[in-house]
N, C-alpha and C positions, 0 to 999 in steps of 0.2 A: 723465651716462651712464657715464663711466669708473668712477666710484665704485660705481655699481650693479652693473656687471659684475664688479668686484673683490669686492664684498661677498657675492655669491652663493656662490662656493666657500669664502670665509672663514667664512660662517655654517655651511656644511656641515661644515667642519673643526672648528669650535668644538663642534658638536653631538657629535662623536665623542669629544672629550676632557673635556667639561664635567663629566660624572658619573663620570669614571675614577678620581678621587682624586688626580690629578696637581696639581690646583689647590686651594689653601687657600681658606677663606671670604674672607680678606682679598684674595687674588689676584682672586677672582671679583668682589668689590666694586669693585676698581680697574678691572678690565676693563669692567664694566658702566657705571660712572660716567664713566670717562675715555675710553672708546672706543665701546662698543656703542650706548648711548643717544644720544650726540651724533651718531653716524653715522645712526641711525634717524631722528632729528629732521631731519637734512639731506635724507634720502631722501624724507621725507613732504612736503617743500617743493617737490619736483620735480613738474612737471606736463607730462610728455613728450607730444609730439604723436602719437607712435606707440605703440599699445597694447602691442606686444611689449616695449618698454622698461618700461612700467608693470607688465607681468607679471613681469619680472625683479625689480623693486622689491618687488612683493608677495611673491614667493618669499623674498627676503631678510628682509623684515619678519616673515613667518610663521616662518621658521627661527629668527630671533632671539627672537620671542615664545615659541616652543615650548621653546627651549633654556633661557632664563632665567626662564621662567614668568611672562611679562608678558601679561595678558589684553588690555591696550589695544593692543599691537602685533598680536596675533592678530586682534582685532576690526577694526583698520585694514586689514589685508591681506585679510580675508574680506568685510567688510561695508561698507567705505568706498565713496565714490561711484565710485571706479575699482577696487574690490576684485574678488576672484575671483567672487563671486556675481553682480555686475553684468556681469562679462566674459562668463561662460558664458550667463547668462539674457538678456542684452540685446545685447552686442556680437557674439557668435557667432550668426549667423542660422540660419534653419531648414534651410539647405543645409549647415551646418557651416562656413561661410565667415566670415572676419574681414576687416577692411580690409587686413591684410597678405597676404591670400590672392591678391592680384594677382600674386604670384610665389611659387614653391615655397619659396625660401629664407626669405622673411619668414614664410610660413605655418608652416614648421617651427620657426622661432625663437619664434613666438608660442605655439605649442602646447606646446613642451617644458616651460617653467616652469609652465604651467597643469596639465599632467599630473602634474608633481612635487608640486605643492600638493595636488591632488585625492588622490593616493596617500597623502600624509601625513595628510590629513584622515580618510580612511577607516581608516587604521591607528590613529589616535588616538581615533576614535569621536566626533569633533566633529560636531554636527548642522548641516549647511548645506543649504539647499534649492536644488539644482542641477538643471538640465535636461540630464541625462546623455545623452539621445538626440542632442542637438546636439553634444555633445563627441565622441560615437562617430562621428558623420558627419564632424566636423572631422578626426579621425584618419585617415579613409579618403578624404577629398575628392580629394587629388591622385592616388590610384589610379584613380579613376573618370575623370579627365581625360586619362589617358595615351594617347599614340599607340600604334599596334600594335607599334612597336619599343621601347616603354617610355618614350620621352621625354615631357616634360610641356610643353604649349603655353605660350608666353610670354604674360605678362600685364603687361608694362610694363618689365621689366628685360631687358637684352640676353641673347640666347642661349636655347637650349632645354636645360635641365638634363636630364642623362641619368637616366632612371628604370630600372626593371627590366623587361626584356622578358617577356611573359606570353602563352603560346599561347591562354589562355582569356579574354583581354581582351574578345573579341567578345561574351561572355556578358553583359557589362554592358549591351549594347544602346545605343540612342540615348536620351539623357536631357537634360532641360533643367533648369538650376539658375537659377530665376527670380530669387532673391535675390542670388546670386553674380553673375549677369549673363553666363552662358555656356551655350550649347547645344552638345552633342556628338552628331554623327550618325555611325553606324557601319554598314558593310555588308560582309559577307564574313567570313572567318575567317583566323587566323594573321597572320604579319608582313606579308603582302601585302594585307591588308584595306584597304578604302577608309574614310577618316576625314576628317571635316570639323568643325572647331570654329568656332563663330560667336560673336564677342565683342559682347555688347549690354549691357554693364554701365552702371549709372546715370552721368550726366554728372559728378557731383561726387565720384566714387570716389577714395579715397586712391591715390597713386602712378599716377594716370592719365597715360598718355603718348600719343604720336602713333599708336600701334597700336590705340587704342580704335575700336570698330566695324569692326575688321578680321576677316578669316577666315583660317584655317589649314587647308591641304589636304595630306593625306598619302595616297599610294597607290603600288602597285607596289613596296612596300618602301622608299620614300624620301619625304622631305619635299619637296613639290612647289612650295609657295609660300604 
């Protein structure tokens, strides 16, 4: 995990200097053979239980492949069994949720490297069949779940992360996220609106804790229980 986190900014930095002329052909060969490819081989051996760590691995492999021109690394990051294509088309559900969506922090951590890869793919013109409508929903999922004061209901990790208050939140109305496992009911307008979140996620969901099957009630401008 640590190696993956370190490699992501490292590969971004290498991409900035690789074609600058600062490195000779011999320098590049030493870097590839002595560092980049061994690191990539180690990353590909990792099978993390959390897909957001897999996303970080994929981003690093993609950056490496694009920088040094290695199609095998690109193919692994995009089309491997845990690659970007599988992530968006299979792991991200029709509500835009992922297993990490049980908390806003995990959700953001999972989406960030995915968006980075997608942006790089679109800029490079690589053809990957992706269900972009799911990705668009993933980008906005936490907005739809917000309480009238902007906070996001807890899904397993302690606390209610502070979101952005929005006078127009009531326009989202009541909605059910059947795949994600949460229904939000709204009544009224503004920060004093009535809000009820009902947690009915599947029993085997990742990061499930004691608050599963709970409800979250907000009204009169405060979290009530």
